[in-house]
C-alpha positions in Angstrom: -0.1 0.5 -0.1 2.5 2.0 1.0 4.5 1.9 -3.1 1.4 2.8 -3.9 0.6 5.7 -2.6 4.4 7.2 -3.5 3.2 6.2 -7.1 0.4 8.7 -6.4 2.1 11.5 -5.2 5.0 11.1 -7.7 2.6 11.3 -10.9 0.3 14.3 -8.9 4.0 15.7 -8.7 4.6 15.1 -12.2 1.2 16.6 -13.1 1.5 19.8 -11.1 2.7 22.4 -13.1 5.2 24.6 -11.7 5.0 28.8 -11.9 6.3 30.5 -14.3 7.8 34.4 -14.6 6.4 36.3 -17.6 10.3 36.8 -17.9 10.7 33.1 -19.5 10.7 32.0 -22.9 9.9 28.9 -24.8 11.0 27.8 -27.9 9.9 24.4 -29.5 11.5 23.1 -32.7 8.4 21.7 -34.4 9.2 19.2 -38.0 6.4 18.9 -39.9 6.6 17.0 -43.1 4.1 17.9 -46.5 3.9 15.8 -48.7 1.5 17.5 -52.2 0.0 15.9 -54.4 -0.6 16.9 -58.3 -4.1 17.8 -58.7 -4.7 19.1 -62.0 -9.4 20.4 -62.8 -10.2 21.3 -67.1 -12.8 22.9 -68.4 -13.0 22.4 -72.5 -16.2 24.8 -73.8 -17.4 21.6 -75.5 -16.0 18.4 -76.6 -16.9 18.6 -79.6 -15.8 20.0 -83.3 -17.9 21.5 -85.1 -16.4 22.6 -88.7 -18.3 25.5 -90.1 -17.5 26.3 -93.6 -15.2 29.1 -94.1 -15.2 31.7 -96.7 -11.3 31.1 -98.1 -12.7 26.6 -98.9 -11.8 25.9 -95.3 -13.7 24.9 -92.3 -12.8 26.1 -88.3 -13.7 25.2 -85.3 -12.2 27.0 -81.9 -12.7 25.5 -78.4 -12.2 27.7 -75.2 -10.3 25.7 -72.7 -9.3 26.7 -68.3 -7.0 24.9 -67.2 -5.4 24.4 -63.6 -3.1 22.7 -61.8 -1.0 22.4 -58.2 1.3 20.4 -59.0 5.1 20.4 -56.7 8.2 22.7 -58.0 9.4 22.7 -61.3 7.1 20.1 -62.6 5.4 20.5 -66.3 1.7 20.4 -67.3 0.5 19.2 -70.1 -2.1 19.3 -72.0 -3.2 17.1 -75.0 -5.9 16.6 -77.8 -6.9 13.7 -79.4 -10.0 13.0 -81.6 -12.4 9.7 -80.7 -13.5 8.9 -84.1 -11.6 8.5 -87.3 -10.9 12.0 -89.2 -11.0 11.7 -93.3 -9.8 14.8 -93.8 -6.0 16.5 -92.2 -6.5 18.0 -88.9 -4.3 21.1 -87.4 -5.0 23.4 -84.6 -3.4 26.6 -83.0 -3.3 27.8 -80.2 -3.9 31.8 -78.4 -2.7 31.9 -74.5 0.4 31.9 -73.1 2.1 28.3 -73.5 -0.4 27.1 -76.2 0.7 24.7 -79.1 0.1 24.0 -82.8 -0.1 20.8 -84.1 -2.2 18.3 -86.4 -4.4 15.8 -84.7 -4.2 12.4 -84.5 -6.3 8.8 -84.4 -2.7 6.8 -83.1 -1.1 9.3 -80.5 -2.2 12.5 -78.3 -1.1 15.8 -79.7 0.2 18.2 -77.3 -1.9 21.8 -77.1 -0.4 23.1 -74.4 2.6 22.8 -72.3 3.1 24.9 -69.0 5.8 24.9 -66.2 4.3 25.3 -62.2 1.5 25.5 -60.7 -1.1 27.8 -61.6 -4.2 28.8 -63.7 -4.5 28.7 -67.4 -7.2 30.7 -70.1 -7.0 30.6 -73.8 -8.1 29.2 -77.4 -7.8 26.5 -79.7 -8.4 26.7 -83.8 -8.8 23.6 -85.2 -9.2 23.7 -89.1 -10.1 21.3 -92.0 -7.9 22.4 -95.5 -10.7 20.9 -97.0 -14.6 22.6 -96.7 -15.8 20.2 -98.7 -16.3 17.5 -95.2 -17.9 20.7 -93.5 -19.9 20.9 -91.3 -18.4 18.5 -89.8 -18.8 17.6 -86.5 -15.6 15.3 -84.4 -15.3 14.4 -81.0 -12.7 15.0 -78.8 -10.7 13.9 -75.6 -8.7 16.2 -73.8 -6.5 15.7 -71.4 -4.5 17.7 -68.6 -1.9 15.6 -67.0 1.5 16.8 -64.9 3.4 13.7 -66.4 
């Protein structure tokens, strides 16, 4: 019984706060590890290219996009586009907006439509062009992917 009483007195003494002076400063160092996982968000005005004939004999369709990403520093963000059905005509595209690129659509591999360095929000427009309007009006479903390779 005496050992239990001694243990209770010792524990209560350890839990009793010690008086502190307002002049005393206590500092502590805490290590924090943060892992930021990549996150992307993409909004496009449509997932269908609707080609309308132009007076010059070609046909155009345009898509507006808003791409956002949170990634590790030093990484790139890539926007790709690919038609979901075979296209009998050559379809090229160009972009307006920082980081957009020009290219040709392919049903075999996705075409890079934009590339940016680091996190942030990007807005732009991609203009797709058919060289021969004989195929227009035409609608082509496309898939856009925003990734952090």
